[in-house]
C-alpha positions, 0 to 999 in steps of 0.5 A: 307395195308389200314387203316380206319380213318372214317366210314360213312353211307348214306341213313340210316333211320331205325337205328342210325349211332351209332347202325350201327357202333356197328354191325361192326367188322371194326372200326376206325383204323382197317385195311381194308380186303376183309374178314372183309368188306364182313362180315360187309356187311352181318351183316348190311343186316341181321340187317335190315332183322331182323326188317322187311327190307329183301330187303335192298341193301348195297354198299360201297365206299372208299374215300382217302384224305390227312386226311385219308381213309373214308369207306362209306356204302350206304344203300337203305333200301327198303320197309317194309315187314309184315307177312300175312298167316302162313300155316302148312303142315304135322301135322297129329296129332299136333293141329294147336294151339300147333304148333303156340305156337312155332311160334314167329310170328302172322299175321301183324308182321314185317318179321325177319330172326332171328325169323324164325330160332328161330321158327324152333328151338322151334318146334324141341325142342318140341321133336314131330318132326323129322324135322321142316322147315319154308319156305317163300312165296313172298320173292323172288318176293320182295312182301311187304306181305310174307307168311310162310309155316311151313313144319313138319315131325312128329315122330311116336306116340309111341317111344321105346328105349332100351339100355345097359350101363356099367361103372366100378363104377355101372357095367351093367345097362339096360334101357327101355324108352316108350314115347308118344311124342305128347299127344293128339296133344299138343306137350306134352311128356309123358314118362315111364323110367326104369333102371335095374342094379346090383347097381341101379333099377329105375322107373320114369314117366315124363310129359314134356310141352314145353309151360308150362302155355302157355309161352315159359317155359319148364315144367316137372312133374316127379315121381320116385322110385329108389333103389341104392346100395352104398359103405356102405349103400343102399337107396330106394328113392320115390318122385316127382318133378316139374321143369321149364326151361327158355332158353334165347338162345341156350347157356344160360338157367335157371332151377328152380325145387322143389323136395320132396323125402322120403328115406329109408335105409338098409344094413348100414355099420357103426362101431359105430353101429348107423343106418342112419335114414329114412328121407324126403328131400324137397328142391328148386333148382335153376341153370343156365348154359352158354355153349360156346363150339364149339361142344357138343360131341367133343369140341375143344374150348370154355367153359361151366359154370354151377352154382346153389344152393339147399335150404332145410328147415323144414318149407317145410316138410324137415328133414334137414335145409341146403343150397348147393351151387355148381359151375362147369367150363370147358374150352377147348383150342386148341393147335398146331395141333390136341392137345386140353387142357381141364381144369375143376374145381368143387366146391360144399358145404353143409351148415347145419343150427342148430344141424341137422346131414346129413345122408350119402346119402345127403353128397358129395362123391369123387373118381371113374369114374367121378371125381378122377380116379385111386380110387374106387367109393367114395374112396376119403375123410373121411373113417371109420376104415373099409375103408367105405366112410363116405362122406363130406360137402365140395368138391374141384376138378380140372382136366386137360386133354390133348387130341390128335387125333389118327385116325378118331374118336379115341383119346389119352388122358393124365390126372391129377386129384386133389381133396379134400373132407372134412367135412368143408371148414375150414379143407381143407389143403394140406394133404386133397388133393388126386392126380392121373394121367394116360392115356386113349383112347376116341372113339367119338360118336355123343352123347359123348365119350366112355372112357377107362382110367387107373388112377395111385394114385400119393400119394398112402397110405399103403394098397391102390392099385397102380391104377384102370382101368375105363370104362365109357361113357361121360367126367370124369366131 
């Protein structure tokens, strides 16, 4: 076992020793292993390659003395490399101008592997290309001037998607989507989306710009009309929105959105005889997400955090004055063998200002396929004397789920759900929480799991059912 007492660098001019040291996994006092040394050599080479020095050669020596063991890196930085021509092939419809917006280079820039990878990701993110790859010309010959060859394979101009879905809360729904994936060769996407089901009908038009206002922002304009049949009421919403997404990295993003929606009520069930009022909701929304999961469809380790808030004010044409903060956190922990422990926490509230009273469609609901299983849709929280959900304004939810692989893409899950929905945070108590537990199967697909769960009410009340079977797509949170 060889322990490092000192690390030195010879021939380093582009970076300070402090910067180089911070890039290493090996530190003073570390035990030297082949794996750590190989990883650090690659990190140093990549550090140089990302600032215009892809030909840097790094070797190492180990010097032993009574004072300790010294790990010495010898660095031959090589010549500085610049980008010359950017050549594009495969763009039958896409304009060169729209493609170059996704390329993080211009002529004369320093070479960078990281920028090549990010440029490929930006091209794929537009949604216009089945594949997007960037090759180098001149790098193998160690030229000081390197050209980029951008190879694209475009999608068909018009894409049509048909789908059918089922879950136990909303029953069957069918979807139709028509998209022009590259409007006038600008990489903008125009879509018409339709949803038809027993409890929801929706039509939506969207225009998505991956380079909003000629920046790296993703902008989306949308308009919709939607009818929803909920327990105790039916609403028709008609509105428009604009959203702007900033992706700081593949894991970190920030979304801002403005939406104005008119809501019309019908079929209202209310023992007091009061009718819900048609209204306008005008709100700004801000949210951020940070995703450290090792997989989108079947994570085994990592975590994801989503947080944000909505603000609605009568000064911007809204019927209500309120602020609605929310936070979600899911953690995935690999255990022994094929077992994974999943934990999820959700906190959300609505604070109304003045003497405004929120209509039921603006309130929070709990219970069903995607929250506390074992209960009917919206079945947890305040109810009227007929058992119709009234909704609440403060929500707490916690889910713990243990999964294990059975065969290939099939998993077995055991879960515990615990949540509370009240009209105010001050009224939260032990008695407001409802619990369920159960078991289920997961069939893992590339876009998420198909779930079959049976939830059992652990605190069943008189006239409540023992439990409920749930069939849904995606995770329960």
